[in-house]
Backbone bond lengths (Angstrom), bond angles and torsions (degrees), N, CA, C in turn:
res aa  C-N    CA-C-N  psi(-1)  N-CA   C-N-CA  omega(-1)  CA-C   N-CA-C  phi
1 M - - - 1.433 - - 1.531 108.30 -
2 A 1.315 117.92 123.98 1.457 122.61 -179.81 1.523 110.16 -106.47
3 Y 1.329 115.43 141.27 1.454 121.76 179.81 1.514 110.03 -116.78
4 I 1.320 115.78 155.80 1.461 121.17 172.67 1.521 107.55 -67.68
5 T 1.320 117.05 133.72 1.461 121.07 178.58 1.520 109.24 -122.53
6 G 1.316 114.77 160.75 1.459 121.42 177.25 1.516 109.42 -122.75
7 L 1.314 115.36 177.71 1.454 121.45 -179.77 1.525 108.74 -127.54
8 R 1.326 115.92 125.78 1.463 121.27 177.85 1.528 109.95 -79.15
9 R 1.304 115.21 170.11 1.461 121.72 178.63 1.530 111.73 -58.05
10 N 1.348 116.43 -35.62 1.472 119.98 -179.62 1.534 112.34 -84.72
11 K 1.328 116.65 13.34 1.471 124.55 174.62 1.531 114.32 74.50
12 T 1.325 118.76 13.31 1.460 120.64 175.62 1.524 108.93 -93.01
13 E 1.311 116.16 145.91 1.460 120.99 -178.86 1.527 111.67 -83.37
14 Y 1.320 115.74 154.07 1.453 122.12 173.18 1.517 108.74 -145.40
15 T 1.320 116.65 159.83 1.456 122.05 177.77 1.526 108.52 -109.78
16 P 1.340 118.31 110.43 1.460 120.22 179.71 1.535 111.01 -63.59
17 Q 1.312 115.89 144.50 1.460 122.73 177.77 1.531 107.09 -111.20
18 F 1.315 117.07 118.55 1.458 122.77 -175.51 1.530 110.38 -98.21
19 V 1.338 115.67 146.93 1.462 120.66 -178.64 1.530 109.80 -64.22
20 V 1.324 115.59 132.74 1.458 122.42 179.95 1.526 109.72 -108.57
21 S 1.343 115.80 -48.00 1.464 119.10 -177.55 1.523 110.78 -159.12
22 I 1.335 114.45 167.60 1.457 123.01 175.12 1.519 106.84 -126.54
23 D 1.316 117.05 131.25 1.462 121.92 178.59 1.531 109.20 -74.15
24 E 1.325 116.86 108.37 1.464 122.49 -177.18 1.527 112.55 -63.46
25 E 1.304 117.33 -31.13 1.467 121.09 -178.94 1.531 111.35 -71.69
26 T 1.326 116.58 -31.17 1.456 121.28 -177.65 1.524 112.18 -89.38
27 C 1.318 118.04 -32.71 1.462 123.43 -176.76 1.529 110.52 -62.60
28 I 1.339 115.76 133.79 1.466 120.67 178.90 1.523 112.44 -105.05
29 G 1.323 118.10 2.27 1.458 121.95 176.79 1.518 114.46 70.56
30 C 1.323 117.92 30.38 1.466 121.80 -177.58 1.532 112.58 -72.73
31 A 1.324 117.71 -20.80 1.470 125.30 177.09 1.526 114.73 73.29
32 R 1.316 118.80 12.80 1.469 120.13 175.79 1.520 110.43 -60.62
33 C 1.320 116.49 -42.74 1.468 121.42 179.94 1.528 110.86 -64.84
34 Y 1.319 115.92 -39.94 1.464 121.66 179.89 1.522 110.40 -62.32
35 K 1.322 116.24 -41.79 1.464 121.26 -178.15 1.520 112.70 -69.37
36 V 1.336 117.42 -32.65 1.459 120.40 -176.43 1.536 112.44 -84.78
37 C 1.320 117.95 -19.73 1.469 121.06 -178.61 1.528 110.59 -84.99
38 A 1.311 115.64 117.16 1.463 121.17 -179.27 1.527 112.55 -94.30
39 H 1.338 117.18 9.40 1.463 120.20 -172.23 1.521 114.27 -118.01
40 D 1.329 117.21 16.01 1.466 122.38 174.51 1.530 112.38 55.66
41 V 1.322 116.51 44.33 1.458 121.32 179.97 1.530 111.23 -87.28
42 L 1.341 116.88 -33.04 1.461 122.33 -171.96 1.531 112.64 -112.39
43 T 1.335 115.16 153.89 1.464 121.64 171.58 1.525 108.64 -142.38
44 F 1.333 115.20 167.07 1.461 121.26 176.94 1.515 110.13 -83.71
45 E 1.299 115.62 146.78 1.467 122.52 172.94 1.525 106.31 -129.13
46 E 1.309 116.84 136.92 1.459 120.68 -179.96 1.520 109.53 -116.32
47 V 1.329 115.73 135.63 1.452 122.13 178.72 1.518 107.77 -123.53
48 D 1.326 116.96 126.21 1.461 120.77 176.48 1.517 109.08 -86.14
49 E 1.327 114.75 123.47 1.458 120.40 -179.91 1.527 109.31 -128.44
50 D 1.307 118.40 101.75 1.460 122.54 173.76 1.528 113.10 45.96
51 D 1.292 118.84 71.57 1.463 125.13 176.67 1.525 114.79 69.10
52 S 1.299 118.80 5.90 1.462 120.77 176.22 1.525 109.10 -137.42
53 A 1.299 114.82 147.55 1.464 120.17 -179.60 1.521 109.41 -106.63
54 K 1.306 115.79 138.30 1.464 121.58 176.96 1.514 108.02 -113.68
55 M 1.307 115.99 131.84 1.455 121.46 176.82 1.524 108.96 -102.27
56 Y 1.305 115.70 142.45 1.458 121.10 171.73 1.513 108.35 -150.18
57 M 1.307 116.60 163.79 1.456 121.99 -178.84 1.524 109.81 -89.93
58 K 1.313 114.50 152.98 1.460 120.96 -178.86 1.532 108.60 -138.71
59 V 1.326 116.58 141.17 1.465 121.83 175.67 1.523 107.35 -81.64
60 T 1.341 116.57 111.11 1.463 119.85 -177.69 1.528 113.64 -110.95
61 N 1.319 116.93 -23.93 1.463 120.77 179.26 1.526 110.09 -129.59
62 P 1.335 118.12 67.54 1.469 120.02 -175.87 1.526 113.66 -62.40
63 D 1.320 117.73 -25.48 1.464 120.10 179.54 1.528 112.77 -70.11
64 N 1.332 117.55 -15.59 1.467 121.51 177.36 1.532 112.46 -82.45
65 C 1.320 117.48 -13.72 1.462 122.20 -176.49 1.529 110.47 -64.41
66 I 1.346 116.13 133.93 1.462 120.46 179.21 1.528 111.94 -103.48
67 G 1.334 117.68 0.98 1.456 121.39 175.33 1.515 115.28 81.82
68 C 1.323 118.62 21.61 1.465 121.07 -177.81 1.527 112.96 -80.88
69 Q 1.315 118.64 -20.93 1.460 125.99 179.76 1.524 113.92 63.80
70 A 1.320 118.45 19.59 1.465 121.29 178.15 1.525 110.69 -60.79
71 C 1.308 116.98 -37.09 1.469 121.05 179.25 1.523 111.06 -60.56
72 G 1.292 117.46 -44.34 1.456 122.15 -179.61 1.518 113.05 -69.85
73 R 1.328 116.83 -33.68 1.467 119.92 178.85 1.518 111.61 -70.82
74 T 1.330 118.36 -28.94 1.461 120.68 179.74 1.529 112.79 -87.24
75 C 1.307 117.46 -10.25 1.468 121.84 -176.39 1.532 110.69 -78.98
76 S 1.329 115.76 114.81 1.470 119.95 -179.29 1.526 111.93 -72.94
77 K 1.326 117.87 -20.08 1.465 122.08 -178.44 1.526 113.05 -96.50
78 K 1.328 117.16 -5.26 1.474 122.54 178.31 1.532 112.01 53.21
79 C 1.324 116.17 49.92 1.465 119.48 -175.80 1.538 113.43 -99.21
80 F 1.330 118.13 7.53 1.466 121.16 -179.74 1.521 111.73 -91.49
81 S 1.326 115.83 145.46 1.466 123.15 172.14 1.525 107.40 -117.08
82 F 1.332 115.79 136.40 1.466 121.99 -179.31 1.519 110.39 -127.67
83 A 1.324 115.49 155.52 1.469 121.09 176.27 1.538 108.54 -155.30
84 P 1.333 116.73 151.62 1.458 119.82 174.24 1.521 110.40 -74.87
85 V 1.313 116.35 162.87 1.462 121.92 177.66 1.529 108.33 -96.58
86 E 1.323 115.61 128.19 1.470 120.02 178.00 1.520 109.94 -80.19
87 M 1.331 115.27 146.46 1.469 120.20 176.65 1.493 109.47 -97.80
């Protein structure tokens, strides 16, 4: 199985990990991931639950992801899943 790889400034290779999903049960809707992503990968989703609304993030444009994992590093609840892209 071959994966897409990148090249760092120091000429070493790495395998980017792209966002696959966000755990809706764990996400608290703080929007830290949304603010750090400059590639329009995420959006807010609102769920009405018995007189109260819960916000959480949703992956809406996965093809825009560049594999930097900044969203996952800023997530205090660690609700992101990542995977490399197979060639």
